[in-house]
PAKOLBA-920792 format. One record per residue (C-alpha): residue in one letter; residue number from 1; x negated, y, z negated. Coordinates in steps of 0.2 Angstrom, whole numbers. Last residue first. Example, Ala and Ser with C-alpha at 12.3 -4.5 7.8 and 13.67 -1.06 7.14 Angstrom:
+------+-----+-------+-------+-------+
! rest !  nr !  east ! north !    up !
+------+-----+-------+-------+-------+
!    s !   2 !   -68 !    -5 !   -36 !
!    a !   1 !   -62 !   -22 !   -39 !
+------+-----+-------+-------+-------+
***
This chain:
+------+-----+-------+-------+-------+
! rest !  nr !  east ! north !    up !
+------+-----+-------+-------+-------+
!    a ! 224 !   -49 !   -36 !  -106 !
!    l ! 223 !   -60 !   -31 !   -97 !
!    d ! 222 !   -59 !   -12 !  -100 !
!    t ! 221 !   -51 !     2 !   -87 !
!    g ! 220 !   -34 !     0 !   -94 !
!    l ! 219 !   -18 !    -2 !   -86 !
!    l ! 218 !   -14 !   -18 !   -89 !
!    g ! 217 !   -15 !   -16 !  -107 !
!    k ! 216 !    -4 !     0 !  -107 !
!    l ! 215 !     8 !   -12 !   -99 !
!    l ! 214 !     6 !   -28 !  -109 !
!    s ! 213 !    11 !   -14 !  -122 !
!    k ! 212 !    25 !    -5 !  -114 !
!    a ! 211 !    33 !   -23 !  -115 !
!    h ! 210 !    28 !   -25 !  -131 !
!    r ! 209 !    37 !   -10 !  -138 !
!    l ! 208 !    55 !   -13 !  -124 !
!    e ! 207 !    56 !   -28 !  -134 !
!    a ! 206 !    57 !   -22 !  -151 !
!    n ! 205 !    69 !   -11 !  -141 !
!    i ! 204 !    79 !   -20 !  -138 !
!    e ! 203 !    79 !   -30 !  -153 !
!    v ! 202 !    86 !   -12 !  -163 !
!    k ! 201 !    96 !    -9 !  -148 !
!    r ! 200 !   106 !   -25 !  -148 !
!    n ! 199 !   108 !   -22 !  -171 !
!    f ! 198 !   114 !    -4 !  -166 !
!    q ! 197 !   126 !    -8 !  -155 !
!    d ! 196 !   132 !     2 !  -143 !
!    e ! 195 !   120 !     0 !  -124 !
!    k ! 194 !   118 !     9 !  -112 !
!    r ! 193 !   102 !    20 !  -115 !
!    m ! 192 !    95 !     3 !  -118 !
!    r ! 191 !   100 !    -8 !  -107 !
!    a ! 190 !    92 !     3 !   -94 !
!    e ! 189 !    77 !     7 !  -105 !
!    l ! 188 !    74 !   -11 !  -105 !
!    k ! 187 !    76 !   -14 !   -83 !
!    d ! 186 !    68 !     1 !   -84 !
!    c ! 185 !    52 !    -7 !   -93 !
!    l ! 184 !    56 !   -24 !   -84 !
!    l ! 183 !    51 !   -16 !   -70 !
!    r ! 182 !    34 !    -8 !   -74 !
!    q ! 181 !    32 !   -24 !   -80 !
!    s ! 180 !    31 !   -31 !   -64 !
!    r ! 179 !    22 !   -17 !   -57 !
!    i ! 178 !    10 !   -19 !   -67 !
!    r ! 177 !    10 !   -37 !   -62 !
!    i ! 176 !     6 !   -33 !   -43 !
!    g ! 175 !    -6 !   -21 !   -45 !
!    r ! 174 !   -16 !   -35 !   -57 !
!    e ! 173 !   -18 !   -46 !   -41 !
!    a ! 172 !   -22 !   -31 !   -32 !
!    t ! 171 !   -37 !   -27 !   -42 !
!    d ! 170 !   -43 !   -44 !   -46 !
!    e ! 169 !   -40 !   -49 !   -27 !
!    l ! 168 !   -54 !   -31 !   -26 !
!    t ! 167 !   -64 !   -41 !   -38 !
!    e ! 166 !   -66 !   -38 !   -54 !
!    g ! 165 !   -84 !   -34 !   -61 !
!    s ! 164 !   -78 !   -17 !   -68 !
!    r ! 163 !   -61 !   -14 !   -71 !
!    p ! 162 !   -52 !    -7 !   -53 !
!    e ! 161 !   -45 !    11 !   -57 !
!    l ! 160 !   -26 !    10 !   -51 !
!    g ! 159 !   -20 !    29 !   -50 !
!    a ! 158 !   -16 !    30 !   -31 !
!    a ! 157 !   -30 !    37 !   -28 !
!    q ! 156 !   -39 !    25 !   -36 !
!    m ! 155 !   -32 !    12 !   -25 !
!    h ! 154 !   -39 !    20 !    -8 !
!    r ! 153 !   -55 !    23 !   -14 !
!    h ! 152 !   -54 !     0 !   -18 !
!    l ! 151 !   -45 !     0 !    -2 !
!    m ! 150 !   -56 !    10 !     7 !
!    e ! 149 !   -75 !    -2 !    -1 !
!    q ! 148 !   -66 !   -14 !     2 !
!    y ! 147 !   -61 !   -13 !    22 !
!    l ! 146 !   -80 !    -7 !    21 !
!    s ! 145 !   -86 !   -22 !    16 !
!    d ! 144 !   -74 !   -37 !    25 !
!    m ! 143 !   -79 !   -22 !    43 !
!    n ! 142 !   -98 !   -28 !    40 !
!    i ! 141 !  -113 !   -17 !    30 !
!    a ! 140 !  -100 !    -4 !    22 !
!    v ! 139 !  -105 !    16 !    19 !
!    p ! 138 !   -86 !    21 !    11 !
!    l ! 137 !   -79 !    32 !    27 !
!    s ! 136 !   -80 !    50 !    23 !
!    l ! 135 !   -67 !    60 !    12 !
!    r ! 134 !   -55 !    70 !    18 !
!    p ! 133 !   -52 !    88 !    19 !
!    l ! 132 !   -36 !    99 !    13 !
!    s ! 131 !   -27 !   101 !    28 !
!    a ! 130 !   -11 !    89 !    28 !
!    d ! 129 !    -3 !    98 !     8 !
!    q ! 128 !    -5 !    83 !    -7 !
!    w ! 127 !     7 !    69 !    -8 !
!    p ! 126 !     1 !    55 !   -22 !
!    s ! 125 !    -6 !    42 !   -14 !
!    w ! 124 !     7 !    28 !   -14 !
!    y ! 123 !    -3 !     9 !   -14 !
!    y ! 122 !     7 !    -4 !    -9 !
!    s ! 121 !    13 !   -22 !   -17 !
!    a ! 120 !     2 !   -36 !    -9 !
!    v ! 119 !     2 !   -43 !     7 !
!    f ! 118 !     1 !   -62 !    12 !
!    q ! 117 !    -4 !   -63 !    32 !
!    k ! 116 !     2 !   -79 !    44 !
!    s ! 115 !    -8 !   -89 !    56 !
!    r ! 114 !   -15 !   -98 !    40 !
!    d ! 113 !    -3 !  -102 !    32 !
!    a ! 112 !    -3 !  -109 !    15 !
!    e ! 111 !   -20 !   -98 !    12 !
!    s ! 110 !   -12 !   -87 !    21 !
!    t ! 109 !   -26 !   -71 !    28 !
!    r ! 108 !   -27 !   -58 !    21 !
!    k ! 107 !   -19 !   -39 !    15 !
!    y ! 106 !   -21 !   -26 !     2 !
!    a ! 105 !    -7 !   -15 !     3 !
!    a ! 104 !   -10 !     3 !     9 !
!    v ! 103 !    -3 !    21 !     7 !
!    f ! 102 !    -8 !    41 !    10 !
!    r ! 101 !     3 !    55 !     8 !
!    v ! 100 !     4 !    71 !    20 !
!    r !  99 !    12 !    87 !    15 !
!    g !  98 !    14 !   100 !    33 !
!    q !  97 !    32 !    95 !    30 !
!    f !  96 !    33 !    76 !    32 !
!    n !  95 !    18 !    64 !    38 !
!    l !  94 !    13 !    47 !    31 !
!    e !  93 !    -3 !    41 !    33 !
!    f !  92 !    -5 !    23 !    32 !
!    f !  91 !   -16 !    10 !    32 !
!    l !  90 !   -21 !    -8 !    39 !
!    q !  89 !   -26 !   -27 !    40 !
!    s !  88 !   -24 !   -33 !    55 !
!    p !  87 !   -10 !   -45 !    57 !
!    i !  86 !     3 !   -33 !    64 !
!    a !  85 !    20 !   -35 !    64 !
!    r !  84 !    21 !   -41 !    47 !
!    d !  83 !    11 !   -25 !    41 !
!    l !  82 !    23 !   -16 !    51 !
!    t !  81 !    39 !   -23 !    41 !
!    r !  80 !    29 !   -21 !    27 !
!    l !  79 !    30 !    -2 !    30 !
!    i !  78 !    49 !    -1 !    35 !
!    d !  77 !    51 !    -9 !    19 !
!    e !  76 !    44 !    -2 !     7 !
!    k !  75 !    57 !    14 !    10 !
!    l !  74 !    49 !    30 !    14 !
!    e !  73 !    55 !    48 !     5 !
!    p !  72 !    57 !    66 !     7 !
!    l !  71 !    66 !    60 !    25 !
!    r !  70 !    63 !    62 !    46 !
!    q !  69 !    47 !    54 !    42 !
!    a !  68 !    33 !    55 !    56 !
!    i !  67 !    23 !    39 !    52 !
!    s !  66 !     3 !    38 !    55 !
!    f !  65 !    -4 !    22 !    61 !
!    i !  64 !   -25 !    17 !    54 !
!    q !  63 !   -28 !     1 !    59 !
!    i !  62 !   -40 !   -10 !    52 !
!    e !  61 !   -53 !   -25 !    62 !
!    k !  60 !   -61 !   -38 !    60 !
!    v !  59 !   -57 !   -44 !    42 !
!    e !  58 !   -58 !   -61 !    36 !
!    s !  57 !   -75 !   -67 !    41 !
!    g !  56 !   -81 !   -47 !    43 !
!    a !  55 !   -83 !   -43 !    61 !
!    p !  54 !   -99 !   -34 !    63 !
!    l !  53 !  -101 !   -13 !    62 !
!    n !  52 !  -102 !    -1 !    73 !
!    i !  51 !   -89 !    12 !    73 !
!    t !  50 !   -79 !     9 !    88 !
!    a !  49 !   -84 !    -5 !    96 !
!    p !  48 !   -85 !   -17 !    79 !
!    s !  47 !   -67 !   -10 !    73 !
!    l !  46 !   -61 !     3 !    67 !
!    k !  45 !   -43 !     6 !    76 !
!    y !  44 !   -35 !    28 !    75 !
!    q !  43 !   -19 !    33 !    78 !
!    w !  42 !    -8 !    23 !    84 !
!    t !  41 !    10 !    33 !    80 !
!    i !  40 !    25 !    29 !    72 !
!    g !  39 !    41 !    44 !    77 !
!    e !  38 !    51 !    50 !    65 !
!    v !  37 !    57 !    36 !    53 !
!    h !  36 !    69 !    38 !    40 !
!    d !  35 !    85 !    36 !    47 !
!    v !  34 !    81 !    25 !    63 !
!    f !  33 !    70 !    15 !    54 !
!    k !  32 !    82 !     8 !    42 !
!    q !  31 !    95 !     5 !    53 !
!    r !  30 !    84 !    -5 !    62 !
!    l !  29 !    81 !   -16 !    41 !
!    a !  28 !   101 !   -14 !    42 !
!    r !  27 !   101 !   -25 !    60 !
!    s !  26 !    89 !   -38 !    51 !
!    p !  25 !    67 !   -36 !    55 !
!    q !  24 !    63 !   -48 !    70 !
!    a !  23 !    42 !   -42 !    67 !
!    h !  22 !    34 !   -46 !    85 !
!    g !  21 !    50 !   -39 !    96 !
!    y !  20 !    53 !   -26 !    79 !
!    v !  19 !    38 !   -15 !    83 !
!    k !  18 !    40 !   -15 !   103 !
!    n !  17 !    58 !    -9 !    98 !
!    k !  16 !    51 !     4 !    87 !
!    p !  15 !    38 !    12 !   101 !
!    l !  14 !    19 !    13 !    95 !
!    v !  13 !    14 !    31 !   101 !
!    r !  12 !    -4 !    28 !   106 !
!    q !  11 !   -17 !    39 !    98 !
!    f !  10 !   -31 !    28 !    96 !
!    l !   9 !   -45 !    38 !    89 !
!    a !   8 !   -61 !    26 !    84 !
!    r !   7 !   -74 !    39 !    94 !
!    e !   6 !   -69 !    53 !    85 !
!    p !   5 !   -76 !    45 !    69 !
!    y !   4 !   -60 !    45 !    56 !
!    e !   3 !   -61 !    57 !    42 !
!    f !   2 !   -52 !    48 !    24 !
!    m !   1 !   -38 !    52 !    13 !
+------+-----+-------+-------+-------+
***
């Protein structure tokens, strides 16, 4: 999505066993890394030293990771494992057969435990040709505002339009509710397909219409 300055280039291969050492994933999750991930490269490090912006109160550095995929889809818990292993705010670039997509989640220090990070829902851009031109980094006054602008633009690319007057955290929390509501709609549609009794179909359909109405309200860009 973004064109990063050359001086921020880091380009270090991140061994999977180093991730395992920090995040302590289960055996099943380690197998997902083996099945889905060809390699991980720590591509860029955005920091006061590399892009000449002062550190923010929350964001000190932003890391860009490039992941080469073995399969067309990547399991989200692989990204969460990386977010748990690395305390900085992260943006991911996923690569598969000449195409790229961009993924990131709103991440901040946990209010309950300052030594841990809270990671919200992930936002996935559509796949695109890797050779397409990229956006310049947003203009910012510090690392906090750079992260906010980067994530807002990323959310828009992934289909979540920020509302007027909505903070980054507000948008992220609405994204969590949207995801939950979509899962509910999917579950109700599955129940509809399996149900044979007409009366139950009518009841489930009413629930589904209500759930879709709430989802539409969450997706709207106007403030309620």
